[in-house]
N, C-alpha and C positions, 0 to 999 in steps of 0.2 A: 504494500500500500504506500503510495507516494504521500508524503506529508505536505509538501509544498509544490505549488504549480504557478508558473508565471502566466498571467492572462492580460492582454492589452485592454484598456478601457477606451472610451471614445476620444480621449485627449491624446492618444498615442503614447502614453507613458505606461510602462509595465509595472504592475503592482503585485505584491505578494498576496496570493489567495490562500489563506490558512485553512487547512483541514483540521489541524490541531493547533490552536493559538500558541505562539512562542512563549507567551506568558505562562500558560499551563505547563508547558515543557520545562520552563525554568523552575517553577515551583516543585515539580516532581523530581528534577535533578537536585534541587536544594535539599529536599527531604531525604533523598538517597545518599547525598554526600555525608550527612551526619552519621548515617548507619555504616556506610562503606569506609569512611575515613575518620573514625572517632579521634584519631591523634591530631587532627586539624581543628579540633574544637577547643576554643579558648574563651570560656565564660569570663565576664567581668562583673563587677559589683552590681551595676544598675542595668544589666542587659535586658531584663524583662520590662523595666520601666521604659527604656529607650524603645524597645519593640512596640510596646503599647502606644506610645506617642506617635511613632512612625505609622503604625497601622491606622490609628484614628485620623491622622492628617491625610493619609493616602485615601481612605474611604471618603472623607470630606471632599477632597479634590475630585476623585473619580465620579462620585455620584452627584456632586454639585455641578460639575461641568456637563455631565450627561443630562441633568435636569435642564440646564440652560439650552442645550441643543434641542431637546424636546419642546421646550417653551417657544423656541424660534422656529419650530417645525422644519428642521433640516435633518439630514441623514446622520445617524450615529455609526454607520457602517464604515470602518476605516479602510475597507478593501475597495470602496467605490467613491472616492472624493469627487469624482466627476458628477455625481448625483446631488451634490450639495446645492441647495437652493439659495443659501446665503452663508456668509461666514460670521461667526459670533465674535464680537470685539468688546463686549461689556462683561461686567461681573468678574468672574475669575480670569476671563480672557483678557482683561486689562493688564494683568501681571505676568501671564504666561500664554504663549500661543498653543501650548499643549498640556493643559492641566490634567487631562485624562491620563496621558502617558506618564506625567509626573506622579500622579496618584498611584499608578501601577508600580512605578519604580519605588516609591516610598513603601508600598505594601511588600515588595520583594525585599527591600532593605530591612523592613520590620521583621519579616520571617527570618532573615539572616541573623539579625540581632537576637531573636528568640532562640535560635539554634546554636548561636555562638560559633558557627562553623566558618572558618576562613574561606573555605571553598564556596560556601553559600554567598558570602559577600562578593567573591569573584564572579559568581554566576549572575548576581544582581547587576553588577557592573557590565557584564557581557550583554545582558538584556538591554541596558541603556545604549550601548554602542550599536547593537543590532537594530533596535527600534529607531534610533536616530538616522542611521544610514539607509535602512531598507524600508522604512515606513514614513517617517516624518519628512525627509527630504523629497521623496516622490509626491507625497500629499501636498507639500508646499508648492511644488511645480504645477500640479493640477489646479490648485486654488489660485495661483498667480495667473494661470492661463484663463481660468473661468472669471475671475473678478478684477483682473488687470491692475491698474494703478492704485485702486482703493486697497487691494490686498498688499501691494508693494509698500504702500505708506504704513499699513498696519505692521508689516514685517520690520520696517525700519524703526518703529516706535515701541514694539513689544518684544521682549526676549523670547527665544525659542523654548527654553526650559523654565528658568527663574531669573 
């Protein structure tokens, strides 16, 4: 079974069509890392508190940003940015162009803090690199093509992550 397939959308940009989201794969690998490599586990005094704070912040960003997309009646599907009816530039999107991805990253780092696995932190960082290169950048190209100078001005004024 192929997990990933490249499919062109109407903007002629190839997007990753996930059969199993990379986020889920990252979580599964993080859980396995603690079991398979227990020697790479280094708990620190407040790791559970840090984990809780990261998870709460991640959930706030992820669901808050998704709610804003729903309120604006535009697509939440990251695989088809060409179907976006508008781009959201208010609320959480005044501070980050990608609060949903930032929320996912915080959730992964929260899981890494909970497990105290060095490999889990590395996997969370790999998720950030992957999503940045293979999801965010193509999405931004599609949105720039769809919304032109308005989106370019938004990109110039709001950071990609934070």
